[in-house]
C-alpha positions as CSV (number, residue, x, y, z in Angstrom):
1,M,43.8,81.9,-67.9
2,N,46.7,80.9,-66.6
3,D,47.8,79.5,-62.9
4,D,48.8,82.8,-60.8
5,A,44.9,84.3,-62.0
6,K,43.2,80.8,-60.8
7,F,46.0,81.8,-57.6
8,F,45.0,85.5,-57.2
9,F,40.9,84.5,-57.9
10,F,41.5,81.8,-54.9
11,M,43.4,84.3,-52.6
12,C,40.6,87.0,-53.3
13,G,37.8,84.2,-52.6
14,F,39.6,83.1,-49.3
15,I,40.8,86.3,-48.0
16,G,36.6,87.9,-48.4
17,F,35.2,84.3,-46.6
18,V,37.7,84.9,-43.8
19,A,36.5,88.5,-43.5
20,F,33.2,87.8,-44.2
21,Y,33.2,84.8,-41.5
22,I,34.6,85.9,-38.8
23,S,32.7,89.4,-39.6
24,S,29.6,87.4,-39.3
25,S,30.1,85.4,-36.6
26,L,31.4,88.2,-34.0
27,I,28.2,90.2,-35.5
28,Y,25.7,87.2,-35.0
29,G,27.4,84.4,-33.7
30,D,25.1,81.6,-35.8
31,L,27.0,79.2,-38.1
32,I,24.4,79.6,-40.0
33,H,24.8,82.9,-40.8
34,C,27.9,83.1,-40.8
35,L,28.4,80.0,-42.9
36,F,26.3,82.0,-46.0
37,H,27.9,86.0,-45.3
38,A,31.5,83.4,-45.7
39,S,30.2,82.8,-49.2
40,I,29.1,85.7,-50.4
41,G,32.3,87.3,-49.3
42,C,34.3,84.4,-51.5
43,V,31.9,85.3,-54.6
44,F,32.1,89.2,-53.7
45,F,36.1,89.2,-53.0
46,S,36.4,87.1,-55.7
47,I,34.4,88.5,-58.7
48,S,35.5,91.9,-57.4
49,G,39.6,90.5,-58.0
50,R,38.7,89.2,-61.4
51,L,37.2,92.9,-62.1
52,L,40.7,94.7,-60.7
53,L,42.7,92.0,-62.6
54,G,41.3,92.7,-66.3
55,F,42.1,96.3,-65.3
56,A,46.1,95.8,-64.5
57,L,45.2,93.8,-67.5
58,S,44.4,95.7,-69.9
59,A,45.4,99.4,-68.7
60,N,49.0,97.0,-68.8
61,S,47.4,96.7,-72.6
62,V,47.3,100.0,-73.8
63,N,50.6,100.4,-72.3
64,S,52.4,97.9,-74.7
65,K,50.1,99.1,-77.3
66,N,51.6,102.7,-76.8
67,S,55.1,101.3,-76.5
68,G,54.6,99.2,-79.9
69,S,57.0,101.0,-82.0
70,D,60.2,100.7,-80.5
71,K,62.1,97.6,-82.0
72,S,64.4,97.7,-79.3
73,S,61.7,95.3,-77.5
74,T,59.8,93.5,-79.7
75,G,63.7,91.8,-81.3
76,N,62.8,89.2,-84.1
77,L,59.0,88.6,-82.8
78,P,56.3,88.7,-86.0
79,P,54.4,91.0,-86.6
80,I,50.8,92.2,-84.4
81,S,47.9,91.7,-87.0
82,K,45.8,94.9,-87.5
83,Q,42.4,93.0,-87.5
84,D,40.6,93.9,-84.0
85,I,39.4,90.4,-82.6
86,S,36.8,90.4,-80.5
87,G,36.5,89.0,-77.1
88,E,34.5,86.1,-77.2
89,E,37.6,84.5,-79.7
90,L,40.3,86.0,-77.5
91,A,38.3,84.0,-74.7
92,A,38.2,81.4,-77.2
93,S,41.9,81.2,-78.1
94,T,43.0,81.9,-74.8
95,N,40.2,78.6,-73.3
96,V,42.2,76.6,-76.1
97,E,45.6,78.0,-75.7
98,A,45.0,77.2,-71.9
99,L,43.6,73.1,-72.7
100,R,46.2,72.8,-74.5
101,N,49.0,73.7,-72.1
102,S,47.3,72.0,-69.3
103,K,49.2,68.5,-68.5
104,G,46.1,66.3,-67.7
105,V,43.7,67.6,-71.4
106,S,45.0,66.2,-75.2
107,L,43.4,68.2,-77.4
108,P,44.0,67.3,-81.2
109,K,47.1,69.9,-82.6
110,P,45.4,72.2,-85.3
111,K,45.9,71.8,-89.5
């Protein structure tokens, strides 16, 4: 997951926390109820933001597959493999790539 996606989830969660905190403070006025509802709002909005980003990325991948026949946009890129990758393999490879690109963690290079 890249930094833009993390920022998007953070912002969605923060907006949910603030919105639910303000609304529950107006309704209940109790600090415990406010924090409880705000935490639920934070989780709800971040999950909703993740789903929204997933829909946007899947629509983007469908559009890129349809325009893949245009050779001028691909340049000198290697051809894309025709085999379908499962979701688990894609997630694992994305996580390993993110770890390799992060500044704090160093992984051994693949052979």
